[in-house]
N, C-alpha and C positions, 0 to 999 in steps of 0.2 A: 800496963794499965789499960791502954786502948783495946788490946786483944781481949782482956778480961771482960771489958764492957761489951764488946762485940759478941762474945760467947754468951753473956748473960741475956742480951737482947734476943738472940736466936732461941735460947731456952724458953724465954717468956712467950715467944711467938709460936713455938712448936705446937701447943695444944690447939691453935687456931688454924693450922695449916690445912686441915681437912674439914673446916666448917662449910656447911652448905651455903650456896649463893644463888641469887636470882640471875638467870641468864636469858638470852633471847637470840633468835636468828630469823632471817627472812627467807621464805621459801621461794622457789622458782617462779611462783605466780603471786608473789608480793604479800603474802600473809606474814604478819609479825607474830611469831610463836614465842610464848613466854613459858619458862620452865624453872625448875629447881634442880640444881646440880650439886652432887657431893663427890669429891674425888675418891678413888678406890685405894684401899690399903693392901688388898690382895691381888690387884691387877685385873679384877673382873668388874664389869659394868652391867647394870640392868636398866633398860629403857622401860618405862611404865606408861601404859596407855589406858585411859579411863573409858567409861561407858558413855552412851548417849545421854546428853543433858546433865552430865556430871563434870567434875574437874579433877585435877591432880591431887586435890586434898583427900580424895578417897583412899589414897595410899599412905596417908600420914602415919598410921600405925605400923604398916609394913616397912616403911623406910627407916623407922627407928631400929627395927630388927636387922635390916640390911646393914645399917651403920655398925651395930654391935658385932655383926659377923664379918666386918671389914670389907664388905662389898661397896662399890660406888653405885650411884644411881642418877638417872636423869628422868624426872617426872615432869610432864608438861601438859598444858591445856591444848587439846586439839583445836584446830581452826573453828571459829564460831562459838567456842566455849571459854568460860572463865575470863582470863585476861587476853586471850588470843582472838580479839574481836574487831581488829582494825578495819576489816572489810565486811563486817556484818555478823549476824547471829545464826546459829544452826537452825533456829526456828523458821528461818526464811529459806533454807536450802531446799532444793528439789529432792523429793523422796525417792525418785526413780531415775534410772539412766546410768549407764556405765561411766559417764563422764560427770556425774553430779559432784558436789563438793564433798560428800561423804567418801566417795571413791578417791577424790583428790587428796584425802588425808594421808595417803601413802607418801605424798611429798613432804608432809610434816615429819614423818619418820625418816625419810631420806636426809632431811636437814639435821635431824638429831644425830644420825650416824656420822654425817660430815662434821658436825660440831665435836663429837667425841674423838673422831680421827684427828682433828686439829689439836686436841688435848694430848695426843700421843697414844690413844687406845686403839689397838688393832681390832678390826671388825670381828675377827675370830675370837675375841675375848668379850664380846658384847652379847648379852641375852636380851630378848624382848618378851615382856609379859603384858597381855592385854585382857580387858574385861568387857564382855558384851560386844558392843560395836567396836571397841578397841581391840578385842580378840580377832575380829574379822579383818580389821585394818592390819594387825600384826601378821596374820596369816598371808595376806596379800603382799605385805612388805618383804617377807622372807623369800617369796618367789622371785623377787628382784634382787635380793641380797642373800644368796644361798650359803654364804660363808658365816652368817650369824651363828654364834655358839649354841644357842638353844632357844626354843620357842615355847612360851607358856600361855595357854589359853584358858581363861576363866569364863565359863558359860558361853562358849562360842556357838554361833548358829551357822547354818549353811548360807543364809542370805539375810543381811541386816541393812536396811536402806539401800538395797541393791549392791552392797559390798559383799562379794562372794569369797568364801574362805577355801573352798575345795581345791581350786587351781593351784594356789600357793602350797598347800599341804602336799599335793601330788608331786611337786617339783623339789620339795625340801628333803634333804638327806640327813640332817643332823637331829639331835635329840628333841623330842616333843613331850610336853606335859599338858594334859587336858584335865580340867576339873569341872564338875557339873553337879547340881543338886539332884537328888534321886527321886524327888516327889513329882516334878512336872515331866510328863511323858514326852512331849515334843522336844524340849532341850536335851533330854537324855538320849532320845533316838538319834538326833542330829549329831550329838557329841560322839556317839558310838560309830556313826558313819565316818566321821573325821578320824577317829582312832584307827579304824580299819585301814583307811587310806594312808595314814601316817605310818602304820606298821609295814604296809607294802612298800612304801617309799624309803623309810629310814632303816627298817630291818629290826631283827630281834635284839632286845635289850635296850632299845632307844626310845621306847614309848611308855610313859607313865600315865595311868588313868586313875583319877581320884573322884570320889563322890562325897557330898556333904549335906545330906538331908534336905531341909526345905530352903536353904539359903542359895543366893546366886551372886556372881561377880565378886567384888572385893569384900562384901559382907561374909561370904563363904570363906574367903581367905582369912579375914580377921577372927572369925569365930572358931574355925576348925583346922585350917590347912596351913598356917604359917610355918610350922615346924616341917611339914612335908615338903613345902616348896623350897625352904632354905636347904634342906637335905638334897633336893633335886638340883639346885644351883651348884652345890658343892660336888655332887656326883651325878651328872646328867645322864650317863650311860653306864650300864652294867658291864663288868669285864667280860671278855669273850668266854663263852661257856665251853668247857673242855668235855670230851667224851667221858661217859660214865665208866666204860670198860676199856682198858688199854688194848692196843693192837697186838694180838697174840702172835701174828706173823713176825713182828719186829722183836718181840720178847717171848721166846719159846719157854723160858723158865718161870714165867709169871704164874703164881698160884692164886686162883680166885675161888672163893666160896660163893657159888652162884645163888644159893638160897639166901645167904646174908645180903648179897648185893641187891637181890630183888626186894627183900624186905626194906632195905634202906631207901630205895627209890620210891616205894609206896609211901613211906613215912614223910617224904619230903613235901608232899602236897603240891598244889598248883601255884606257880609263881604269879604274883600280882602285876609284874611288869612284862609287857610284850617285848 
């Protein structure tokens, strides 16, 4: 009878095992960072970084989709934002300087990775997605954590509040996803420069570039790109591309219709993934 009751209790509790929870951690420089955590069912975790003057709530629609796809997530308020304001507001941060509080946000990300590691998640199974300022912080963070599984940048810039993104991109070797609105010329130009740098660092098949009309950041994500980003999280890199024509020196008997081969290659078109 006791065994039956014990099993019944476990059954009743099972649906709540993966409920999201409010969490917090203290950074090395004493900021209390507040976040929302959901355990993963597929072993993969996603850290979500919001834009300047925004909060983790910007990802509330996307996190529902992550949960449906069995991804875990950790969305949190960057220092000076939302509920992470024990030492002040972002409005009072210095806007320039390599050591300003915006640059120190990388410590918030370090704390997030440490928190997830303490929950049993390997860094190699953690993705980081950032929007606007959060994209630049994410790019800087992967320069310090090159084993991160993948980096997603929504409307990144080359420099936001003196947080530079290019240095981290040049050092990072794993898959990168970049998304930008196609209307504004400056963000598009800067995103393309970051794409080129990511391609040179990560290599063929590891860089995905998306555009989304007039929107930016998480609005772009909600309106157009959720399906694309979910697909990228599931398959962040293309499989190795094999040669179109087999090695005739190794296979003397291979029969190839070169005219058909040429026609097939032409019909393939240009791949959208670098």
